[in-house]
Backbone as XML, in Angstrom:
<?xml version="1.0"?>
<chain id="A" units="angstrom">
  <residue number="1" name="MET">
    <atom name="N" x="-6.543" y="-31.027" z="22.828"/>
    <atom name="CA" x="-6.384" y="-30.314" z="21.472"/>
    <atom name="C" x="-5.779" y="-29.187" z="21.635"/>
  </residue>
  <residue number="2" name="ARG">
    <atom name="N" x="-4.820" y="-28.711" z="21.050"/>
    <atom name="CA" x="-4.200" y="-27.280" z="21.067"/>
    <atom name="C" x="-4.105" y="-26.800" z="19.973"/>
  </residue>
  <residue number="3" name="SER">
    <atom name="N" x="-4.296" y="-25.711" z="19.674"/>
    <atom name="CA" x="-4.746" y="-24.334" z="18.529"/>
    <atom name="C" x="-3.242" y="-24.801" z="17.571"/>
  </residue>
  <residue number="4" name="GLN">
    <atom name="N" x="-3.242" y="-24.696" z="16.220"/>
    <atom name="CA" x="-2.051" y="-24.595" z="15.672"/>
    <atom name="C" x="-1.911" y="-23.106" z="14.967"/>
  </residue>
  <residue number="5" name="GLY">
    <atom name="N" x="-2.805" y="-22.401" z="15.846"/>
    <atom name="CA" x="-3.092" y="-20.551" z="15.276"/>
    <atom name="C" x="-3.611" y="-20.215" z="14.083"/>
  </residue>
  <residue number="6" name="PRO">
    <atom name="N" x="-3.716" y="-19.398" z="13.780"/>
    <atom name="CA" x="-4.194" y="-18.791" z="12.969"/>
    <atom name="C" x="-4.437" y="-19.369" z="11.658"/>
  </residue>
  <residue number="7" name="ALA">
    <atom name="N" x="-4.736" y="-19.568" z="10.941"/>
    <atom name="CA" x="-4.579" y="-19.847" z="9.626"/>
    <atom name="C" x="-4.027" y="-19.028" z="8.654"/>
  </residue>
  <residue number="8" name="SER">
    <atom name="N" x="-3.050" y="-18.842" z="7.803"/>
    <atom name="CA" x="-2.381" y="-17.889" z="7.252"/>
    <atom name="C" x="-2.778" y="-17.705" z="6.031"/>
  </residue>
  <residue number="9" name="LEU">
    <atom name="N" x="-2.897" y="-16.307" z="5.234"/>
    <atom name="CA" x="-4.055" y="-16.215" z="4.161"/>
    <atom name="C" x="-2.975" y="-16.791" z="2.926"/>
  </residue>
  <residue number="10" name="PRO">
    <atom name="N" x="-3.527" y="-16.855" z="1.626"/>
    <atom name="CA" x="-2.418" y="-18.044" z="0.755"/>
    <atom name="C" x="-2.309" y="-16.452" z="0.125"/>
  </residue>
  <residue number="11" name="LYS">
    <atom name="N" x="-0.495" y="-16.678" z="0.141"/>
    <atom name="CA" x="0.446" y="-16.176" z="-0.620"/>
    <atom name="C" x="0.468" y="-16.433" z="-2.155"/>
  </residue>
  <residue number="12" name="PRO">
    <atom name="N" x="0.113" y="-15.134" z="-3.011"/>
    <atom name="CA" x="0.756" y="-15.572" z="-4.363"/>
    <atom name="C" x="2.388" y="-15.360" z="-4.445"/>
  </residue>
  <residue number="13" name="SER">
    <atom name="N" x="2.666" y="-16.276" z="-5.322"/>
    <atom name="CA" x="4.201" y="-16.130" z="-5.652"/>
    <atom name="C" x="4.846" y="-14.823" z="-6.226"/>
  </residue>
  <residue number="14" name="ASP">
    <atom name="N" x="6.160" y="-14.291" z="-5.857"/>
    <atom name="CA" x="6.038" y="-13.483" z="-6.560"/>
    <atom name="C" x="6.022" y="-13.381" z="-7.994"/>
  </residue>
  <residue number="15" name="GLN">
    <atom name="N" x="6.065" y="-14.679" z="-9.242"/>
    <atom name="CA" x="5.525" y="-14.452" z="-10.374"/>
    <atom name="C" x="4.086" y="-13.897" z="-10.234"/>
  </residue>
  <residue number="16" name="GLN">
    <atom name="N" x="3.538" y="-14.722" z="-9.862"/>
    <atom name="CA" x="2.380" y="-14.259" z="-9.553"/>
    <atom name="C" x="1.605" y="-12.735" z="-9.263"/>
  </residue>
  <residue number="17" name="PHE">
    <atom name="N" x="2.181" y="-12.175" z="-7.992"/>
    <atom name="CA" x="2.246" y="-11.052" z="-7.979"/>
    <atom name="C" x="2.686" y="-9.984" z="-9.547"/>
  </residue>
  <residue number="18" name="ALA">
    <atom name="N" x="3.946" y="-10.426" z="-9.623"/>
    <atom name="CA" x="3.703" y="-9.720" z="-11.062"/>
    <atom name="C" x="2.769" y="-9.718" z="-12.200"/>
  </residue>
  <residue number="19" name="GLN">
    <atom name="N" x="2.143" y="-10.624" z="-12.513"/>
    <atom name="CA" x="1.087" y="-10.381" z="-13.133"/>
    <atom name="C" x="0.109" y="-10.032" z="-12.810"/>
  </residue>
  <residue number="20" name="LEU">
    <atom name="N" x="-0.316" y="-9.904" z="-11.714"/>
    <atom name="CA" x="-1.157" y="-9.049" z="-10.846"/>
    <atom name="C" x="-0.923" y="-7.931" z="-11.296"/>
  </residue>
  <residue number="21" name="GLU">
    <atom name="N" x="-0.187" y="-7.438" z="-11.161"/>
    <atom name="CA" x="0.278" y="-6.035" z="-11.570"/>
    <atom name="C" x="0.181" y="-5.866" z="-12.419"/>
  </residue>
  <residue number="22" name="ALA">
    <atom name="N" x="0.553" y="-6.425" z="-13.716"/>
    <atom name="CA" x="0.146" y="-6.498" z="-15.148"/>
    <atom name="C" x="-1.204" y="-6.206" z="-15.427"/>
  </residue>
  <residue number="23" name="GLU">
    <atom name="N" x="-2.351" y="-7.318" z="-14.390"/>
    <atom name="CA" x="-3.495" y="-6.691" z="-14.617"/>
    <atom name="C" x="-3.824" y="-5.606" z="-14.169"/>
  </residue>
  <residue number="24" name="LEU">
    <atom name="N" x="-3.381" y="-5.346" z="-13.212"/>
    <atom name="CA" x="-4.299" y="-3.621" z="-12.723"/>
    <atom name="C" x="-3.576" y="-2.676" z="-13.471"/>
  </residue>
  <residue number="25" name="ALA">
    <atom name="N" x="-2.026" y="-3.106" z="-14.363"/>
    <atom name="CA" x="-1.617" y="-1.917" z="-15.041"/>
    <atom name="C" x="-3.038" y="-1.687" z="-16.369"/>
  </residue>
  <residue number="26" name="LYS">
    <atom name="N" x="-3.355" y="-2.954" z="-16.565"/>
    <atom name="CA" x="-4.856" y="-2.447" z="-17.393"/>
    <atom name="C" x="-5.355" y="-1.663" z="-17.386"/>
  </residue>
  <residue number="27" name="GLY">
    <atom name="N" x="-5.954" y="-1.559" z="-15.809"/>
    <atom name="CA" x="-7.503" y="-0.595" z="-15.705"/>
    <atom name="C" x="-8.407" y="-1.824" z="-15.363"/>
  </residue>
  <residue number="28" name="PRO">
    <atom name="N" x="-9.331" y="-1.193" z="-14.596"/>
    <atom name="CA" x="-10.749" y="-1.734" z="-14.136"/>
    <atom name="C" x="-11.226" y="-2.083" z="-15.464"/>
  </residue>
  <residue number="29" name="ALA">
    <atom name="N" x="-11.847" y="-1.435" z="-16.381"/>
    <atom name="CA" x="-12.334" y="-1.124" z="-18.123"/>
    <atom name="C" x="-12.239" y="-2.330" z="-18.843"/>
  </residue>
  <residue number="30" name="ALA">
    <atom name="N" x="-10.684" y="-2.622" z="-18.551"/>
    <atom name="CA" x="-9.972" y="-3.685" z="-19.602"/>
    <atom name="C" x="-10.638" y="-5.298" z="-18.876"/>
  </residue>
  <residue number="31" name="HIS">
    <atom name="N" x="-10.971" y="-5.257" z="-17.720"/>
    <atom name="CA" x="-11.593" y="-6.561" z="-17.429"/>
    <atom name="C" x="-12.893" y="-6.349" z="-16.814"/>
  </residue>
  <residue number="32" name="GLY">
    <atom name="N" x="-14.071" y="-5.249" z="-17.470"/>
    <atom name="CA" x="-14.758" y="-5.246" z="-17.479"/>
    <atom name="C" x="-15.849" y="-4.312" z="-16.589"/>
  </residue>
  <residue number="33" name="TRP">
    <atom name="N" x="-15.724" y="-3.440" z="-15.926"/>
    <atom name="CA" x="-15.989" y="-2.577" z="-14.859"/>
    <atom name="C" x="-15.924" y="-1.221" z="-15.598"/>
  </residue>
  <residue number="34" name="GLU">
    <atom name="N" x="-16.858" y="0.043" z="-15.495"/>
    <atom name="CA" x="-17.203" y="0.635" z="-16.214"/>
    <atom name="C" x="-16.339" y="1.906" z="-14.805"/>
  </residue>
  <residue number="35" name="ASP">
    <atom name="N" x="-15.976" y="1.427" z="-14.059"/>
    <atom name="CA" x="-15.354" y="2.330" z="-13.024"/>
    <atom name="C" x="-13.762" y="2.908" z="-13.024"/>
  </residue>
  <residue number="36" name="GLN">
    <atom name="N" x="-13.365" y="4.235" z="-13.130"/>
    <atom name="CA" x="-11.902" y="4.010" z="-13.795"/>
    <atom name="C" x="-10.567" y="3.700" z="-12.438"/>
  </residue>
  <residue number="37" name="CYS">
    <atom name="N" x="-11.303" y="3.518" z="-11.043"/>
    <atom name="CA" x="-10.223" y="3.351" z="-10.066"/>
    <atom name="C" x="-10.528" y="2.137" z="-9.752"/>
  </residue>
  <residue number="38" name="TRP">
    <atom name="N" x="-9.422" y="1.310" z="-9.522"/>
    <atom name="CA" x="-9.307" y="0.073" z="-8.646"/>
    <atom name="C" x="-10.047" y="0.018" z="-7.058"/>
  </residue>
  <residue number="39" name="THR">
    <atom name="N" x="-10.809" y="-0.614" z="-6.584"/>
    <atom name="CA" x="-10.779" y="-0.898" z="-5.013"/>
    <atom name="C" x="-10.166" y="-2.295" z="-4.283"/>
  </residue>
  <residue number="40" name="HIS">
    <atom name="N" x="-10.554" y="-2.292" z="-3.283"/>
    <atom name="CA" x="-10.410" y="-3.393" z="-3.189"/>
    <atom name="C" x="-11.072" y="-4.756" z="-3.170"/>
  </residue>
  <residue number="41" name="ALA">
    <atom name="N" x="-12.492" y="-4.395" z="-3.539"/>
    <atom name="CA" x="-13.272" y="-5.583" z="-3.780"/>
    <atom name="C" x="-13.286" y="-5.884" z="-5.392"/>
  </residue>
  <residue number="42" name="LEU">
    <atom name="N" x="-12.651" y="-4.972" z="-6.206"/>
    <atom name="CA" x="-12.532" y="-5.154" z="-7.446"/>
    <atom name="C" x="-10.974" y="-6.159" z="-7.867"/>
  </residue>
  <residue number="43" name="VAL">
    <atom name="N" x="-9.740" y="-5.444" z="-7.038"/>
    <atom name="CA" x="-8.865" y="-6.518" z="-6.673"/>
    <atom name="C" x="-9.313" y="-7.516" z="-6.455"/>
  </residue>
  <residue number="44" name="ARG">
    <atom name="N" x="-9.888" y="-8.094" z="-5.549"/>
    <atom name="CA" x="-10.250" y="-9.479" z="-4.646"/>
    <atom name="C" x="-10.680" y="-10.035" z="-5.861"/>
  </residue>
  <residue number="45" name="THR">
    <atom name="N" x="-11.498" y="-9.621" z="-6.595"/>
    <atom name="CA" x="-12.558" y="-10.352" z="-7.773"/>
    <atom name="C" x="-11.359" y="-10.891" z="-8.718"/>
  </residue>
  <residue number="46" name="VAL">
    <atom name="N" x="-10.727" y="-10.169" z="-9.222"/>
    <atom name="CA" x="-9.501" y="-9.756" z="-10.508"/>
    <atom name="C" x="-8.335" y="-11.225" z="-9.605"/>
  </residue>
  <residue number="47" name="ILE">
    <atom name="N" x="-8.152" y="-11.144" z="-8.480"/>
    <atom name="CA" x="-7.327" y="-12.171" z="-7.922"/>
    <atom name="C" x="-8.283" y="-13.571" z="-8.004"/>
  </residue>
  <residue number="48" name="GLY">
    <atom name="N" x="-9.231" y="-13.873" z="-7.522"/>
    <atom name="CA" x="-10.019" y="-14.671" z="-7.389"/>
    <atom name="C" x="-10.358" y="-15.416" z="-9.149"/>
  </residue>
  <residue number="49" name="ARG">
    <atom name="N" x="-10.890" y="-14.281" z="-9.958"/>
    <atom name="CA" x="-10.746" y="-15.203" z="-11.803"/>
    <atom name="C" x="-9.248" y="-15.117" z="-11.916"/>
  </residue>
  <residue number="50" name="ARG">
    <atom name="N" x="-8.175" y="-14.795" z="-11.450"/>
    <atom name="CA" x="-7.415" y="-15.407" z="-12.602"/>
    <atom name="C" x="-6.497" y="-16.143" z="-11.341"/>
  </residue>
  <residue number="51" name="PHE">
    <atom name="N" x="-6.406" y="-16.121" z="-10.129"/>
    <atom name="CA" x="-5.276" y="-17.258" z="-9.382"/>
    <atom name="C" x="-6.086" y="-18.459" z="-8.813"/>
  </residue>
  <residue number="52" name="HIS">
    <atom name="N" x="-7.507" y="-18.008" z="-8.443"/>
    <atom name="CA" x="-8.221" y="-19.210" z="-7.871"/>
    <atom name="C" x="-7.774" y="-19.044" z="-6.172"/>
  </residue>
  <residue number="53" name="LEU">
    <atom name="N" x="-7.889" y="-17.739" z="-6.036"/>
    <atom name="CA" x="-6.736" y="-17.647" z="-4.751"/>
    <atom name="C" x="-8.302" y="-16.798" z="-4.020"/>
  </residue>
  <residue number="54" name="THR">
    <atom name="N" x="-8.868" y="-17.293" z="-2.540"/>
    <atom name="CA" x="-9.583" y="-16.125" z="-2.240"/>
    <atom name="C" x="-9.381" y="-15.247" z="-1.310"/>
  </residue>
  <residue number="55" name="TYR">
    <atom name="N" x="-9.482" y="-14.180" z="-0.718"/>
    <atom name="CA" x="-9.059" y="-13.310" z="0.025"/>
    <atom name="C" x="-10.243" y="-12.415" z="0.236"/>
  </residue>
  <residue number="56" name="THR">
    <atom name="N" x="-9.890" y="-11.950" z="1.634"/>
    <atom name="CA" x="-11.267" y="-10.831" z="2.130"/>
    <atom name="C" x="-10.406" y="-9.012" z="1.555"/>
  </residue>
  <residue number="57" name="ILE">
    <atom name="N" x="-11.283" y="-8.505" z="2.391"/>
    <atom name="CA" x="-10.993" y="-6.841" z="1.991"/>
    <atom name="C" x="-9.886" y="-6.816" z="2.390"/>
  </residue>
  <residue number="58" name="GLN">
    <atom name="N" x="-9.679" y="-6.826" z="3.836"/>
    <atom name="CA" x="-9.007" y="-6.518" z="4.484"/>
    <atom name="C" x="-7.641" y="-7.349" z="3.630"/>
  </residue>
  <residue number="59" name="GLY">
    <atom name="N" x="-7.638" y="-8.735" z="3.450"/>
    <atom name="CA" x="-6.539" y="-9.314" z="3.140"/>
    <atom name="C" x="-5.804" y="-9.022" z="2.029"/>
  </residue>
  <residue number="60" name="VAL">
    <atom name="N" x="-6.707" y="-8.134" z="1.233"/>
    <atom name="CA" x="-6.219" y="-7.616" z="-0.397"/>
    <atom name="C" x="-5.468" y="-6.372" z="-0.067"/>
  </residue>
  <residue number="61" name="ARG">
    <atom name="N" x="-6.200" y="-5.551" z="1.117"/>
    <atom name="CA" x="-5.468" y="-4.207" z="1.313"/>
    <atom name="C" x="-4.060" y="-5.104" z="1.961"/>
  </residue>
  <residue number="62" name="LYS">
    <atom name="N" x="-3.793" y="-5.891" z="2.582"/>
    <atom name="CA" x="-2.578" y="-5.758" z="3.531"/>
    <atom name="C" x="-1.264" y="-6.551" z="2.614"/>
  </residue>
  <residue number="63" name="LEU">
    <atom name="N" x="-2.103" y="-7.584" z="1.177"/>
    <atom name="CA" x="-1.240" y="-7.832" z="0.153"/>
    <atom name="C" x="-0.708" y="-6.606" z="-0.362"/>
  </residue>
  <residue number="64" name="LEU">
    <atom name="N" x="-1.541" y="-5.948" z="-0.732"/>
    <atom name="CA" x="-1.012" y="-4.176" z="-1.368"/>
    <atom name="C" x="-0.158" y="-4.027" z="-0.834"/>
  </residue>
  <residue number="65" name="VAL">
    <atom name="N" x="-0.608" y="-3.559" z="0.441"/>
    <atom name="CA" x="0.420" y="-2.208" z="1.043"/>
    <atom name="C" x="1.911" y="-3.070" z="1.513"/>
  </residue>
  <residue number="66" name="ARG">
    <atom name="N" x="1.481" y="-4.609" z="1.997"/>
    <atom name="CA" x="3.001" y="-5.381" z="2.025"/>
    <atom name="C" x="4.147" y="-5.514" z="0.769"/>
  </residue>
  <residue number="67" name="ASN">
    <atom name="N" x="3.149" y="-4.837" z="-0.380"/>
    <atom name="CA" x="3.928" y="-4.886" z="-1.428"/>
    <atom name="C" x="4.337" y="-3.478" z="-2.434"/>
  </residue>
  <residue number="68" name="GLY">
    <atom name="N" x="3.985" y="-2.656" z="-1.724"/>
    <atom name="CA" x="4.412" y="-1.151" z="-1.646"/>
    <atom name="C" x="3.278" y="-0.203" z="-2.728"/>
  </residue>
  <residue number="69" name="TRP">
    <atom name="N" x="2.060" y="-1.164" z="-2.636"/>
    <atom name="CA" x="0.790" y="-0.171" z="-3.308"/>
    <atom name="C" x="0.469" y="0.670" z="-1.833"/>
  </residue>
  <residue number="70" name="SER">
    <atom name="N" x="-0.402" y="1.544" z="-2.125"/>
    <atom name="CA" x="-0.474" y="2.488" z="-0.980"/>
    <atom name="C" x="-2.450" y="3.461" z="-1.706"/>
  </residue>
  <residue number="71" name="CYS">
    <atom name="N" x="-2.933" y="3.674" z="-0.985"/>
    <atom name="CA" x="-4.503" y="3.898" z="-1.115"/>
    <atom name="C" x="-4.397" y="5.178" z="-1.823"/>
  </residue>
  <residue number="72" name="GLN">
    <atom name="N" x="-5.051" y="5.602" z="-2.265"/>
    <atom name="CA" x="-4.970" y="7.062" z="-3.099"/>
    <atom name="C" x="-6.488" y="7.521" z="-2.725"/>
  </residue>
  <residue number="73" name="VAL">
    <atom name="N" x="-6.667" y="8.464" z="-1.604"/>
    <atom name="CA" x="-7.629" y="9.214" z="-0.837"/>
    <atom name="C" x="-7.584" y="10.671" z="-1.590"/>
  </residue>
  <residue number="74" name="PRO">
    <atom name="N" x="-8.994" y="10.934" z="-2.153"/>
    <atom name="CA" x="-9.006" y="11.969" z="-2.431"/>
    <atom name="C" x="-8.469" y="13.403" z="-1.196"/>
  </residue>
  <residue number="75" name="ALA">
    <atom name="N" x="-7.849" y="14.278" z="-1.676"/>
    <atom name="CA" x="-7.790" y="15.449" z="-0.739"/>
    <atom name="C" x="-9.073" y="16.150" z="-0.281"/>
  </residue>
  <residue number="76" name="ARG">
    <atom name="N" x="-10.207" y="16.495" z="-0.978"/>
    <atom name="CA" x="-11.704" y="16.877" z="-0.531"/>
    <atom name="C" x="-12.810" y="16.349" z="-1.504"/>
  </residue>
  <residue number="77" name="ARG">
    <atom name="N" x="-14.245" y="16.198" z="-0.733"/>
    <atom name="CA" x="-14.981" y="15.691" z="-1.714"/>
    <atom name="C" x="-15.310" y="16.561" z="-2.385"/>
  </residue>
  <residue number="78" name="ALA">
    <atom name="N" x="-15.818" y="15.269" z="-3.260"/>
    <atom name="CA" x="-16.330" y="16.448" z="-4.813"/>
    <atom name="C" x="-17.673" y="17.205" z="-4.641"/>
  </residue>
  <residue number="79" name="MET">
    <atom name="N" x="-18.156" y="18.151" z="-4.958"/>
    <atom name="CA" x="-19.290" y="19.663" z="-4.778"/>
    <atom name="C" x="-20.151" y="18.567" z="-5.155"/>
  </residue>
  <residue number="80" name="GLU">
    <atom name="N" x="-20.320" y="17.702" z="-6.170"/>
    <atom name="CA" x="-21.327" y="17.165" z="-6.805"/>
    <atom name="C" x="-22.618" y="16.450" z="-6.043"/>
  </residue>
</chain>
């Protein structure tokens, strides 16, 4: 038996990604989270709820980077 290669990630259509961007523009509070920034885990949950697609955290990162999104990292750590 020969391998068919690695399974590919389920890819949302352009229309679905546009809907995802609209959902992300509403912010996490509109989806019931108190946090004010999106994390890969939260985006993964929104994708699962909205489109019934399952992604890993790394899969969400790759999906967002492939479509022009980038991570924002604080320049320095908070003093709190």
